[in-house]
C-alpha positions in Angstrom: -0.1 0.0 0.0 1.4 3.6 -1.0 1.6 6.4 1.5 -1.2 8.0 -0.4 -3.6 4.8 -0.3 -2.7 4.8 3.6 -3.5 8.3 4.2 -7.0 7.9 2.2 -7.7 4.7 4.3 -7.2 6.5 7.4 -9.7 9.3 6.2 -12.2 6.7 5.4 -11.8 5.0 8.5 -12.5 8.3 10.3 -15.7 8.7 8.3 -17.3 5.5 9.3 -15.9 5.3 12.9 -18.5 3.9 15.4 -20.7 2.8 12.7 -21.7 -1.1 12.2 -20.3 -2.7 9.2 -23.6 -2.2 7.3 -23.9 1.4 8.1 -20.3 2.0 7.1 -20.7 0.4 3.8 -23.9 2.5 3.0 -22.3 5.8 4.1 -19.4 5.1 1.7 -21.8 4.0 -1.0 -23.9 7.2 -0.4 -20.7 9.3 -0.6 -19.8 7.8 -3.9 -16.5 6.4 -2.2 -17.2 2.8 -3.4 -16.5 1.7 -6.9 -19.9 0.2 -7.9 -18.8 -1.3 -11.0 -16.0 -3.4 -9.5 -18.6 -4.4 -6.6 -21.0 -5.4 -9.4 -18.3 -7.5 -11.0 -17.5 -9.1 -7.7 -21.2 -9.9 -6.7 -21.7 -11.5 -10.3 -18.8 -13.7 -10.0 -19.7 -14.9 -6.5 -23.2 -15.6 -7.9 -21.8 -17.7 -10.7 -19.5 -19.5 -8.2 -22.4 -20.1 -5.7 -24.5 -21.6 -8.5 -21.8 -23.9 -9.7 -21.4 -25.0 -6.2 -25.2 -26.0 -6.6 -24.3 -28.3 -9.6 -25.4 -25.8 -12.1 -23.2 -25.7 -15.2 -21.4 -22.5 -15.7 -23.0 -21.4 -19.1 -26.5 -21.8 -17.3 -25.3 -20.0 -14.2 -24.2 -17.0 -16.5 -27.7 -16.9 -17.8 -29.1 -16.9 -14.1 -26.8 -14.3 -12.9 -27.2 -12.2 -15.7 -31.1 -12.2 -15.1 -30.7 -11.7 -11.3 -28.5 -8.6 -12.1 -30.4 -7.2 -14.9 -27.6 -7.4 -17.2 -26.6 -9.3 -20.3 -25.0 -12.8 -20.5 -21.9 -11.2 -21.9 -21.6 -9.0 -19.0 -22.0 -11.7 -16.5 -19.5 -13.9 -18.6 -17.0 -10.9 -18.7 -17.3 -10.4 -15.0 -16.5 -13.8 -14.1 -13.6 -14.0 -16.6 -12.1 -10.8 -16.0 -12.3 -10.2 -12.3 -11.2 -7.0 -10.6 -8.1 -6.7 -8.4 -9.0 -7.0 -4.6 
């Protein structure tokens, strides 16, 4: 982590100090301080993995995830194969 990232993390921590985890996330979302595109990719990827663990084939899992996230099959597929850096 760079010095700038460390300072920014400290600033964010001060913004959510004393809040529950859910309240903290909601405050950061409300402030536009969380990358929604990255969160969406991660959520779609997790959904596909979860569906596969239930025995659903990957291509069908893409279709189901796309429906649940109101996006195209291609977007769900892209989110799965091109995960964001965590």
